[in-house]
N, C-alpha and C positions, 0 to 999 in steps of 0.2 A: 327649224323645229322648235315648237313651243314647249317650254318646260315649266313646271310649277315651282313655287317657292314656299318656304315655311312661314312667311310673314302673314299675320292675320288680316283677313279682309274686313273692311269697315261696313258690315252689313246690319248693324243694330238699328232698330227703328229710331231710337233717340241716341245720338252720339253725345256723351256727357261733355266732351270738349266743345262741341258746337253750342250746347246749352250754356256752358260757363262763359264762353267768349261773347255770345250774344247778350246775355243778361248783364255781364260786366260792361260791355260796350254801350248798351242803352242806358246804363246807370251813370255814365260819365257826363261831364260837361266840359267841352262839347261832346256829343255822342259820336262814337266811332267803332267800327267793326272790322275784324281782319279780312282781307280779301280772299283768303283761302276758302271761305265758305260760299263763295260764288259757285263753286264747281261741283254741284250735284250733276246728275245726268243731263238735265235740261240746261243748266248753266254751261256745261262743257260743250253741248251742241251749239248754243248761242255764241260762245266764244269762237268756235270754229267758223261760224257764219261771219263774225266780225272780221276775221283774218282775210276774208274774200272781198271785203268792201273796198270801193275805190279810194275812200279817204284814208284807209288804214294801210299806210306804207310799210310798217316794220316787217310783216311777214313776207311780202313779195321781194323786198330789198334784201332781207337776210337769205331767203331762198336763192336769189340770184348770186349772192356771194358764195354760198355753198356749192352751187353748180359750177361757178367759174373757177374756183380756187382749189378744187379737189386734189390736183397734183401737188399743190403747195402744202396742203394738210398732210398728204401721204408722206412727203419728204420730211416734214417736221415731226410727225408723230411716229412713223414706222408701222410695221404690220404686227399683228398678234396681240393687240391690246383688247381688254374688255371695255366696251363703251358703256358708261353708266349715265343715263339721261335723267335729269332731275325735272319733275313736272312734265312727263312725256306727252300727256294728252293724246292727240291723234297720231303723234310721231310722223306727221306729214313731211317734215323737212329731213328727217333722219336718214331715209334711204340714200340721199345724195352723199352724206358723210360715210355711211357704211360701204357704199360702192367704191369710194375713193380710198379708204384706208385698210380694207380687208381685215376687220377685227376678228378676234377669237370668240367673242360672245357679246351679247347685247342685253343690258339690264335696264328696262324702263321703269321708272318710279313715278307713281301718281296716286293721288288720294281718291280718285273716282274709280272704284273697282270695276264696275261693269264696262265703263268706257275704256279703261286700260286693257282689260281682257280682249275686247273686240279689236282694238287697234293692234295689240300684240299678235293676235292670231293672223290678222291680215299681213303684218310685216313678216311673220314667220313663213307665210306662204310665198312671199316674194324672195326670201333668202332661205331656201330649204336646208342648206348645210350649216346655217348659223344657229347656235344655241340662243334662244330668246327666253329670258327668265324674268317675267314681270314681278315687281314687288309693289303691293298695295300698301301705301303709307304716306305719311306727311314728312316731306324732306326737311321741314323745319324742326322736327323732333328726332328722337333717337331712332336709328336705323341700323340694320345689319345687312351686309351684302350676302347673296346666296353662296353656298359652298361651291357651286359650279364655277365661280371665278376665283377661287382660292389660288394664290400663287401667280396669277396673271397680273401684268402691269395694267393700270387703269387709265382711261381717258374720261374725265367727267365732261358731260355735254349739257350746257345750260343755255339753250337758245331763247329767243323771244324777248330779251331784256327783262325777264322776270325779276332779276336782281333789283331793278328799279322800283318794284312794288314795296321795297323795304326801306325803312329809315336807315341812314348810313351806318349807325351802330349795329343794328340788326343784320344788315348786309355783311358787315365785317364778321360778325359772329357766325353767320351761315357759311361764308367762305372758309373760315377756320374749321367748321364742322366738316365741310366737304374735304378739306385737306386731311383731316384725321381719318375720315371714312375711306378715302381713296388710297391712302398710304404712301409709302416711299416710292419715289420715281414716277409719281402720278403727274398727269397733265390735265389741264382744264381748257375747254373751248367754250367761250361765253359770249353771248350777244349783249351789246350795250347800245342803247338808244342815245343819239346825240342831241344836244341842245340846238334848237332851230327856231324858225319863225313861229310866233305865237299862234297865228290864225291856222297854220297848218297843223300844229299840235292839237288845238282845241277841236278842229274838225275830225281828227282821227279818233277822238273820244266822244264825239257828239254827232254821229253821222246823220245824213239827211233821211235815211230810211228808218231810223229809230231802233236799229238792232242793238246798239250799245245801251240805249235806254231800257229795252226789254231785258237785257242781260243784268243791268243794275236792279231793276224792279223784281227780277226773279228771286232775288234774296228775300224780299218780302213774302213772296209766295212760299218759299222754302220754310221760313220761320213759321208762317201760319200752319203749314202742313206738318212739320216735324216737332214743333214746340208749342202746339195748342195756342197759336197766336190768333189775334183777331184784328190785325193791322189792315186798314182799308187801302188796297192797292191804288185806288183812285185818289187817295189822300196825299200821294207822294209824286214828285216830279224829278226826273233825272237832271243833274247839273254837272257840267264839266268846266273846271276853272283852271287857268294857268296861274300858278303861284311863282312869280318871278324871283322873289327873295329866296325861296327854297329850291328853285329850278325843278319844279315838278308840276304835272297835271294832277288835279284832285277830282275825284268823282264823289258826288254827294247825292243823297236822297233828301229832297227838300219837302217839308210839310207845306202843302198848299192851303191849309186851313188849320185851325186849332184841332189837335188830335188827342184822343184818350183811348188807349188800347191796352191789351194784356198779352204777356208772353210767359209761358210756363207758370201761370198762376200769379205773376207779378204785374203790377199796374204801372203804366208809364203815361206821361203827357208830353206833348210837343206844341210849342207855339207856332203860329203861321210864320213861315220863313226860316224856322229852325231846321238844321240838317243833321243827317247821319253821314259821317265821313266814311265811305266804304272802300276807297282805294286811293293810293298815291302812286304815281309813276314818275320816278326821278329820272332826269336826263343828265348826261355826263359829257363833259369836254374830254379831250384826249389826256390831259394831265390828271383830271379827276379820276378817270377810270383806272389809270395806272396806280395812283395813290391808293384807291380802294382795294385793288387786288393785292398790292404789297402789304397793306395793313392786314389782309386776310391770310397771309402766308403764301402768296403766289407771286412769282416773278414773271412779268410779261416777256415773251420771247418772239411774238409775231402779231401783226394786226392787219386786217383787211377791211377796207372801207369803200363804199360806192362812190361814184364820181361826184354826186351832190353832197357827200358828207353827211348823209341822213343817219347812217347806222354802221356799227363796227362789229366785227368778230375778232376777239382777242384770244390768243393762245398763250397760256401761262404754264410754268413748271412749278411743282411743289418745292418750297424752300426748306 
């Protein structure tokens, strides 16, 4: 059953946070924008298409782990928890977890309101006895959980290695915020992408069909539409780079010629070859991921990894 929540929907024509972040990011040297702004309706749809690409191993690997280890999750987590999913998107992987652990409620959180409402309604139809309470909001900012889960022990669910999109300091801050939001006796099941062969990593973020390129370039289309921008989409090219020193894939929008454009009434210039750094995806080794979780107030208590060691699901308890 799909319930409503009191959190405000992000339905304004111009989001002041979007305007601030884009203008600030384009004013920097080097230029960089937060990856959260990829996810308008079109961006969310394109990301779902990315997860089905043959080069993009994380989704199918994590889904297989969720299918295979359901009994392990149930034994470790127990019944009756409220599952709070951060950045739920389509919630495509979530049914495997919900079937395994028999939760008391499900709270998906996502910034894309229309996309969240549609996926929540579909999930509610598949679990007719389960209260589904979507919250439209940015999990990087202040949030309140709905009253429907007051008094229930919580299991945070953060799949997809989204934690890797953050700089380590920001990732620790987010884990601490999750710890505060979920409260005493909370647990967290989190996806962590592992360090692996460079070519395999780059291919996952620069697919042959060009879907990831379209996802990256959609940010330009959104800026033009929502912030009165006049950036030439054909003036940019998608680039995916492995930064070995920082153990991360970087996505950039590279100017293919000298550019002069406007956003929200401000003027910007870019030289040919200059880039806008739009996303980082950090990869972690086994010790790294445990250190990150402990710094964020979580104690790892279980881990499940595929046979190739591509991806891990880590279960942690609030300290």
